[in-house]
N, C-alpha and C positions, 0 to 999 in steps of 0.2 A: 443416576439417570439424567438429571438436569445438566450435569457437567458434560456428559457424553453428547447430548443434543447441542449444547453451546459450542463445543469443539467442532462438531460436524457442520453447524451453521456457519462458523467462521471459515472453514475450509471451502464450503460452497461459495461464499462471498468472494474469496480470493480467486477461485476458478472463474466466476462470472466476470470479475474485473479484468482478468487476463484476457478473456475472450473479447471483451469490448475494446481493449487497447489494440489487440492484434487485428481487428476488423477494419473495414472501410479503406481498401487500398487505393481508391481513386484511380488515376490513370498512370501511376508510376510503374516503371519497368526497370528491374535490376537496380536495387538500391546502391547509391554511391558508397554506402558503408561496406559493401561487398566488392566494389570495384575501386580502382585507383582514382583519386581526385585528378581531374585533367591537369596536365603539366604545361606550363608556359615555356614554349620553345624560344620565342623572341617577341619583342614588342618595340614600338616606337611611338613617341608622343608628338603631336603637331606643334606643341609649344617648345621651341628650341631652348628656352631658358629653364625648362623644368628639369630638376636633378633628382627626382624621387624614384620610387620603385613601385611595382604592382605585385599583388599576391592573391592566391586563390584560397578560399576557405570552403570546406564541405559543410553540409548542414549539421552534421554531428559535432563539428567544432565551432559552431556559431557563437558560443559564449566568449570567444576571444575578440569578437567585433565590438565596436562601440554601441551604445544603446540604440541609437537611431538606425544604424545599418542592421543590427540584429533584429529589431522589430520589423523592418521592411522585409528581411529575409524570412522571418517567421510568417509574415502575411503572405509572402509568395508561396511558401510551402502549403499553408492552409488553403489557399485558393486552388492549388492543384489537387490536393487531397480531397476537397469537397466538391470538385467539379464532376459533371456528368460525361465529360469527354473533351479531348483536346480541341476539336473544332468549335465547340461551344465556348470553351475557355479563351481560345485565340482564333477568332473568325478568319483573320487574314491568312492563316496557315492552310486553309482549305484550297486556295488557289495554287499554292506551291505543291500541295499533295496531288492535285489534279494534273499539273504539268508533269509530275513524276509518275503518273498512272498509279498512284497509291490511294487506296480507299481511306476516307476519313475515319472509318470505323477501325482501321488498323493503326491509328496514330497513338503513340504513348510518349511519356517523358522518361528519358533514361538518366541523364545526369543533371542534378540540381546543384549549383555552386554559386559562390559570390566572389566577384573580383573587386578588390579594394586597392587603394593607393596610399602611399605613406605621406605624400604632400599634396595639398589641394592644387588644382589647376583647372582652367577653363578649356584646355586643349582636348582634342580627340585622340584616341589610341588605335593603332593598328596592331592586332594581336594574332599570334600564331599559337595554337594549342594542339596538344596531343591527348586524345581520350580513347578509352577502350571501346566505346560504342558508336564509332563513326561509320562503320560498315553499312548500317541501315539508316544513315543520316537523311533527314527530310528538311530540317531547318533549325535555326538557333533563335531563341526568343529571350527577351529581357523584361524584368518587372519594374514598372515605373508608374507613379500616380495611381497605384492600386489596381493596375491592369497589366496584362502581358502584351508585348508588342514584338513583331518580327524584326530581326536584324536583317535588313534588306540585302546587304552585300556579303553575308556569310556563305562561304563556299569551301568545298574540300579540295585542297591542293596536295596531290600525292597522298600521304597518310596523315596530313594535318588539317585542322580547321582554321581558316583565316577569316577575320572580320574586323570591322571598324566600329567603335562605340565610344560613348562617354563613360566615365567611371566616377564613383563606385556604383555597382549594380548587381542584382541577382540575375543569373542566367539559367536557362534550361535547354537541353538538347532534345529536340523532337525527332523520334525515329519511327520507322515502320515496324510496329509490334509484331504483326503476323500472329502466330500461335504461341508466342513466348509466354513464360510464366510471369505473372504480375506480382509485384512486391512493393512495399513502401520504402522510402529512403531512410537511411540511418538518422536517428534523432539524438543519438548520444545516450539513449535509454537502453533497457534490456532487449536483447534480440528475440525474434519470434520463437526460436527453438528453446529459449529459456522458459517462455510461457508454457510450452508443451511439456517440458520437464516438470514444471511446477504442478500442472494439472494431473499428470500421471502419478507423481509422488503423493499428491493430495488424495487421489482416488485410492491408492494403496493404503494410505494412512487411515482412511475411513473404514476400509475393510478390516484392518488390524484392530482398530478401536472397537468395532462391533464384535469381533471374535473374542477379544480380551474381556469385553463387558459380559458376554454370555457365559464365558468360563467362570467369571467371578460370581455371577448370580446363581450358577448351578452348584458352585462349591458350598 
């Protein structure tokens, strides 16, 4: 009997932990782990002597970054995840939304990514990106000094996002959420459907354990 209750208690704890990890979506929309990471179409550096390269990293692949960039990236993620809304997280985005006749209640974060450089430079970069979620584009923001800031010159040109910025930095695309499904971005951990499968399997295991125990006690 004690062994049965110990197993059931363990299963319940696993289910509870799964629910807590899957909760608290914040203001994320359509996780980058389910979408393509934005693609660099072209870029240019204001420093004519710079011979390096730039690259994009998704949150799920953040471990490839150096310690400083990874910690800043994780801080950026947590600030979004724990926020009460995009307009409170990034106050300057409210003016942009108003100009586009978009309610601040409909703002969400679609793509979260980091752009890094292979060689240090003090120059600025003009970058052209292709991303899956630009149709409802409201603005591009970057994380610096523990806060999110609007990339002032970010615009959609044709099917691409064009902007100027310093690097390396974490960026996020702000979109008009409307009635879309909310989800958290990929962290490199187990996906939500895995948690659901674990909970269903655990529940079935509890039932089978109880049935098996009753059969043994009646025998």
